[in-house]
C-alpha positions in Angstrom: 7.7 -15.0 4.3 10.9 -13.6 5.8 10.4 -12.4 9.4 12.8 -9.6 10.3 12.9 -6.7 12.8 10.3 -3.9 12.8 9.0 -2.4 9.6 6.3 -3.3 7.1 4.6 -2.1 4.0 0.9 -1.9 3.1 -1.2 -1.9 0.1 -3.3 0.7 -1.5 -6.4 -1.1 -2.6 -9.0 1.0 -4.4 -12.0 -0.4 -6.2 -12.2 0.2 -10.0 -13.7 -0.8 -13.3 -12.9 -0.6 -17.0 -9.8 -1.1 -19.0 -7.2 1.1 -20.7 -5.3 0.0 -23.7 -1.6 1.0 -24.1 -0.4 0.3 -27.6 3.3 -0.5 -27.9 5.0 1.8 -30.4 8.3 3.4 -30.9 11.5 1.7 -32.0 10.4 -1.9 -32.1 12.0 -3.5 -29.0 14.9 -5.9 -29.0 17.9 -5.9 -26.7 19.2 -2.4 -26.4 22.2 -0.8 -24.9 21.9 1.8 -22.1 20.7 5.1 -23.3 17.7 7.5 -23.1 14.1 6.9 -24.0 11.5 9.5 -24.9 14.2 11.9 -26.1 16.3 11.6 -23.0 13.6 11.3 -20.3 14.4 7.9 -19.0 17.9 6.3 -18.7 18.1 2.7 -19.7 19.9 0.3 -17.4 18.1 -2.9 -18.4 18.1 -4.8 -21.7 14.7 -6.0 -22.9 13.7 -8.5 -25.7 12.0 -7.6 -28.9 8.2 -8.3 -28.5 6.8 -6.6 -31.6 3.0 -7.2 -31.8 2.8 -9.4 -28.7 -0.2 -8.5 -26.4 0.2 -8.3 -22.7 -2.6 -7.8 -20.2 -1.8 -6.4 -16.7 -4.3 -6.3 -13.8 -4.1 -4.2 -10.6 -6.2 -2.3 -8.2 -4.9 1.2 -9.1 -7.3 3.8 -10.4 -7.3 7.6 -10.8 -3.9 9.2 -10.4 -2.2 5.9 -9.5 -3.6 4.3 -12.7 -2.3 7.2 -14.7 1.2 6.9 -13.2 1.4 3.2 -13.7 0.1 3.6 -17.3 3.2 5.7 -18.0 5.4 2.8 -16.8 3.6 0.4 -19.1 3.7 2.8 -22.0 7.5 3.0 -21.6 7.7 -0.8 -21.6 5.7 -0.9 -24.8 7.9 1.7 -26.5 11.1 -0.3 -25.6 9.8 -3.7 -26.6 7.0 -3.1 -29.2 4.5 -5.0 -27.0 0.9 -4.0 -26.9 0.0 -3.6 -23.2 -3.4 -3.2 -21.7 -4.2 -2.4 -18.1 -7.4 -3.6 -16.4 -8.2 -2.1 -13.0 -10.0 -4.6 -10.8 -11.7 -4.8 -7.4 -9.8 -5.4 -4.1 -10.4 -9.2 -4.0 -7.9 -9.9 -6.7 -7.7 -13.6 -6.3 -11.4 -14.0 -7.0 -11.1 -12.0 -10.2 -8.0 -14.0 -11.3 -9.7 -17.3 -10.5 -12.7 -16.4 -12.7 -10.5 -15.4 -15.6 -8.4 -18.6 -15.3 -11.6 -20.7 -15.2 -12.7 -19.0 -18.3 -9.5 -19.7 -20.1 -8.2 -16.1 -20.3 -5.9 -15.4 -17.5 -4.2 -12.0 -17.3 -0.5 -12.1 -18.1 0.7 -10.2 -15.0 -1.1 -9.3 -11.8 -0.1 -6.7 -9.3 -1.1 -8.4 -6.0 -1.4 -6.5 -2.8 -0.8 -9.2 -0.3 1.9 -11.7 0.7 -0.9 -14.2 1.4 -2.3 -13.7 -2.1 1.0 -14.4 -3.7 1.4 -17.6 -1.7 -2.1 -18.7 -2.6 -1.5 -18.0 -6.3 1.5 -20.3 -6.1 -0.4 -23.0 -4.2 -3.1 -22.9 -6.8 -0.4 -23.2 -9.5 -1.5 -19.9 -11.1 1.8 -18.1 -10.6 4.8 -18.7 -12.9 8.5 -18.3 -11.9 9.8 -14.8 -12.5 12.7 -16.0 -14.7 16.5 -15.6 -14.7 16.5 -12.0 -16.1 14.1 -10.7 -13.4 16.1 -12.5 -10.8 19.3 -10.8 -12.0 17.6 -7.4 -11.7 16.3 -8.3 -8.2 19.8 -9.4 -7.1 21.3 -6.2 -8.2 18.6 -3.8 -7.1 16.8 -5.2 -4.0 17.7 -6.2 -0.5 17.4 -9.9 0.5 14.2 -9.1 2.6 12.3 -7.8 -0.4 13.5 -10.7 -2.6 12.4 -13.2 0.0 8.9 -11.6 0.2 8.5 -12.4 -3.5 9.7 -16.0 -3.2 7.8 -19.2 -2.2 9.8 -22.3 -1.2 13.0 -20.9 -2.7 11.5 -20.0 -6.1 11.3 -16.4 -7.1 7.8 -15.5 -8.3 7.2 -11.8 -7.5 8.8 -8.4 -8.0 7.8 -5.8 -5.4 7.4 -2.7 -7.5 5.7 -0.3 -5.2 6.2 -0.1 -1.5 4.4 2.1 1.1 5.3 3.4 4.5 1.9 3.4 6.3 2.9 4.9 9.6 2.5 8.6 8.7 0.0 11.3 9.8 -0.4 14.1 7.3 -1.7 17.5 8.5 -2.9 20.9 7.4 -0.2 23.2 8.5 -2.4 26.3 8.6 -4.8 24.6 10.9 -2.0 23.5 13.3 -0.5 27.0 13.2 -3.9 28.7 14.0 -4.6 26.3 16.8 -1.0 26.6 18.2 -0.7 22.8 17.9 2.6 20.9 17.5 3.4 17.5 16.1 2.6 14.8 18.7 5.1 12.1 19.5 2.9 9.8 21.6 -0.7 8.6 21.4 -1.6 10.6 24.5 -0.2 13.7 22.8 -2.1 12.9 19.6 -5.4 12.9 21.5 -4.5 16.2 23.3 -3.6 17.7 20.0 -6.9 16.6 18.6 -8.7 18.3 21.5 -6.7 21.5 20.9 -7.6 21.6 17.3 -11.2 20.9 18.0 -11.3 23.8 20.4 -10.0 26.0 17.6 -13.1 25.3 15.5 -11.8 22.6 13.1 -12.6 18.8 13.4 -9.2 17.2 14.0 -9.2 13.8 12.3 -10.3 12.5 8.9 -11.0 8.8 8.6 -11.6 7.0 5.4 -13.8 4.3 7.0 -15.6 3.3 3.8 -12.4 1.5 2.8 -11.9 -1.1 5.5 -8.2 -1.4 4.8 -7.6 2.0 6.3 -9.0 0.8 9.6 -6.7 -2.3 9.6 -3.8 0.1 9.3 -5.0 2.1 12.3 -5.2 -1.1 14.3 -1.8 -2.4 13.2 0.0 0.7 14.1 -1.5 0.9 17.5 -1.0 -2.9 18.1 2.6 -3.0 16.9 3.7 -0.1 19.1 1.7 -1.2 22.1 2.1 -5.0 22.0 5.5 -5.2 20.3 6.9 -7.0 17.3 6.8 -10.5 18.7 3.1 -10.5 19.4 2.5 -8.7 16.1 4.2 -11.6 14.3 2.2 -14.2 16.3 -1.2 -12.5 15.7 -0.3 -12.1 12.0 0.0 -15.9 11.8 -3.0 -16.5 14.1 -0.7 -18.1 16.7 -2.6 -16.1 19.3 -6.3 -15.5 19.1 -8.0 -12.2 18.4 -9.6 -12.6 21.9 -6.1 -12.1 23.4 -5.8 -9.3 26.0 -3.3 -7.5 23.7 -6.0 -7.1 21.1 -8.4 -5.9 23.8 -5.9 -3.3 24.8 -5.3 -2.1 21.2 -9.0 -1.8 20.5 -9.6 0.0 23.7 -6.9 2.5 22.8 -8.4 3.1 19.4 -11.8 3.6 21.0 -10.2 6.6 22.8 -10.3 8.3 19.4 -13.1 6.5 17.6 -15.4 6.8 20.6 -15.3 10.6 20.4 -17.4 11.5 17.3 -16.6 15.2 17.7 -13.0 14.4 16.9 -13.8 12.7 13.6 -15.0 14.4 10.5 -18.6 13.6 10.0 -18.6 11.4 13.1 -18.6 7.6 12.7 -21.4 7.7 10.2 -19.6 10.3 8.1 -16.3 8.4 8.3 -18.0 5.2 7.2 -19.2 7.0 4.1 -15.9 8.5 3.3 -13.6 6.7 0.9 -9.8 7.0 1.3 -9.2 9.6 -1.5 -11.9 11.9 0.0 -10.4 11.5 3.5 -7.3 13.1 2.1 -8.7 15.8 -0.1 -11.1 17.0 2.6 -8.1 17.6 4.9 -6.4 19.9 2.4 -9.3 21.7 0.8 -10.8 24.8 2.3 -7.6 26.6 3.4 -7.4 26.9 7.2 -11.0 25.8 7.5 -11.0 22.3 6.0 -13.4 19.5 7.1 -10.5 17.9 9.0 -7.0 18.9 10.2 -5.1 15.6 9.8 -5.4 12.3 8.1 -3.5 9.1 8.8 -2.2 7.0 6.0 0.9 6.1 3.9 3.3 8.0 1.8 0.9 7.6 -1.2 -1.3 10.2 0.4 0.8 12.8 -1.5 -0.7 11.7 -4.8 -4.2 12.6 -3.4 -2.9 15.9 -2.0 -1.8 16.7 -5.5 -5.5 16.8 -6.5 -5.9 19.8 -4.2 -4.2 23.2 -4.2 -2.1 22.3 -1.2 1.6 21.8 -1.6 3.5 19.0 0.2 6.1 20.4 2.5 4.4 23.7 3.0 0.6 23.4 3.2 0.7 19.7 3.9 3.2 18.3 6.4 3.7 14.9 7.9 4.8 13.3 11.2 5.4 9.7 12.2 2.6 7.7 13.7 3.0 8.3 17.5 4.3 5.8 20.0 1.6 4.1 22.1 1.9 3.5 25.9 5.7 3.7 26.0 6.3 1.4 23.0 8.4 2.2 20.0 7.0 4.4 17.2 5.5 1.9 14.7 6.5 1.6 11.1 4.0 -0.5 9.1 4.7 -1.0 5.5 3.3 -2.9 2.5 3.8 -3.4 -1.2 2.4 -4.3 -4.6 4.0 -7.4 -6.1 4.1 -8.2 -9.8 3.4 -11.9 -10.6 3.4 -13.6 -14.0 0.3 -15.7 -14.6 1.3 -16.8 -18.0 4.6 -18.5 -19.0 5.3 -16.1 -21.9 8.4 -14.1 -22.7 6.4 -10.8 -22.5 5.3 -11.6 -19.0 8.8 -12.3 -17.8 10.1 -9.2 -19.6 7.7 -7.0 -17.8 8.8 -8.4 -14.4 12.4 -7.7 -15.5 11.5 -4.2 -16.4 9.6 -3.6 -13.1 12.6 -4.8 -11.1 14.8 -2.2 -12.8 15.3 1.4 -11.6 14.2 2.5 -15.1 10.5 1.6 -14.3 10.6 2.9 -10.7 11.9 6.3 -11.9 8.9 6.9 -14.1 6.3 6.6 -11.2 8.7 8.2 -8.7 8.6 11.4 -10.7 4.8 11.4 -10.6 4.7 11.3 -6.8 2.7 9.2 -4.4 5.2 6.4 -4.8 8.0 4.8 -2.9 10.2 2.1 -4.4 12.1 -0.7 -2.5 14.6 -0.6 -5.4 17.8 0.5 -3.8 19.4 1.5 -7.2 16.8 4.2 -7.8 18.3 7.7 -7.7 16.6 9.6 -4.9 16.6 12.6 -7.2 13.8 10.9 -9.2 11.3 11.8 -6.4 9.5 15.1 -6.8 10.1 16.7 -3.4 12.2 16.4 -0.2 9.3 14.9 1.8 9.0 12.0 -0.7 12.8 11.6 -0.9 13.0 11.5 2.9 10.4 8.7 3.1 12.1 6.7 0.4 15.6 7.1 1.9 14.2 5.8 5.2 12.7 2.8 3.6 15.9 1.9 1.8 18.0 2.6 4.9 15.8 0.0 6.8 17.4 -2.7 4.7 15.9 -6.0 5.7 14.7 -4.6 9.0 11.0 -4.6 8.3 7.7 -6.5 8.7 5.0 -6.5 6.2 1.5 -5.2 6.9 -0.4 -7.7 9.1 -3.7 -7.9 7.2 -1.7 -8.5 4.0 -0.1 -11.6 5.5 -3.5 -13.2 6.2 -5.8 -15.2 4.0 -7.6 -12.8 1.7 -11.1 -13.7 2.9 -10.1 -12.4 6.4 -7.5 -9.7 5.8 -8.3 -8.3 2.3 -12.0 -8.6 1.3 -14.5 -5.6 1.3 -17.5 -6.3 3.5 -15.9 -9.3 5.2 -13.5 -10.4 7.9 -11.3 -7.8 9.5 -12.4 -5.0 7.2 -16.1 -5.4 8.2 -15.4 -6.1 11.9 -13.4 -2.9 12.2 -16.0 -0.9 10.3 -18.6 -2.2 12.8 -16.2 -1.2 15.6 -15.9 2.3 14.2 -19.7 2.5 14.4 -19.8 1.1 17.9 -16.3 1.4 19.6 -17.8 0.4 23.0 -18.2 -3.1 21.8 -14.6 -4.3 22.2 -15.5 -7.8 23.3 -18.0 -8.3 20.5 -15.5 -7.1 17.9 -12.9 -9.5 19.2 -15.3 -12.4 19.1 -16.2 -11.6 15.4 -12.6 -11.2 14.5 -11.6 -14.5 16.0 -14.5 -16.4 14.5 -13.8 -15.0 11.0 -10.0 -15.5 11.4 -10.4 -19.2 12.5 -12.6 -19.9 9.6 -10.3 -18.3 7.1 -7.1 -20.0 8.4 -8.9 -23.4 8.4 -9.9 -23.0 4.7 -6.7 -21.3 3.7 -8.5 -18.8 1.5 
């Protein structure tokens, strides 16, 4: 993986089940000139092959509104090529699912992986196939070198990062802040003071989706990056320093300053551990100026969950950057979903080519809850100024980013429900006084995962 200055992107990993078939229809595919699809709704900048009748299965973790948005992308691919595309939502532990399907002789054609480590493991296990010349041409035209490098292993391009995320944002209920006389905090100390002010106004300040362990890794990573700095962040991500390091002690102690005050968290620790990510958002923006919580930390994709409420982004729902900790720089943690071909078929390579084009990105961008690393995407494709601002900042970062820490780690430690970092931090949320015990568990699990490489 490319190591560059200070920014990273994280993954939305939501559990799901079932499958949705998307039958290819329309004009039968084949290479086509630029033009409009769907009666002028989507400009065409990429030529795709004729794939009439070919079947293509795509797997990913997206469910709910995200699944619906991605479905529209796949439907457009089917209309342009004539391929019959099906999407299967899976559980977070994607490699386990893929391994089972490959062992059974029926691998998916394309997987949307959530982790740099998962991509590297898929290549090591000889599951992943090269992206192909057409996809590489789109990447060269539309992506910065840093994003291309993240999708490459040992110089060969395997992945296309289709969806990115800025996971250093705090979204808040504007009416609650106004009623409490609270302002947007710029430091961790100010965040805690703001939380106390809001609590005194009669509203619980912070919503935490602790049932999904990945949200807790994001809390830790933002605090750690700002407090310990990018160099140590890189070293911890590669397990070149231990989780028993004093820098981890300091970050967990800082987090305990919030997690250890149950009156500041909606439902207390017990309630947070039963709250899944989508609910952590909707409960913040439901109930007018008396919601269950005043603010929720997570990425730009929060806006797609806000859309399930009556709140409007930019007026009722506003956002501020994750605050700086102990004099450090404000953190920017990012992640992304990478498309990887698991079968060496023209349809698989064609989908990667399409996903690397601004045509595909524009479809989901219009739906909200999406940021693309595709620098050729017109910012006007985004539905509001808030989303446009987040997207422009990501593109302006160029190659100056780092990827989410847990997504760089072996999946068994950094990306599996009920295990490794997810479980250790859930236990920490339940008992934030146990900093040393949490560190010991993290180190034991990390050492085991890095030894096995899984």
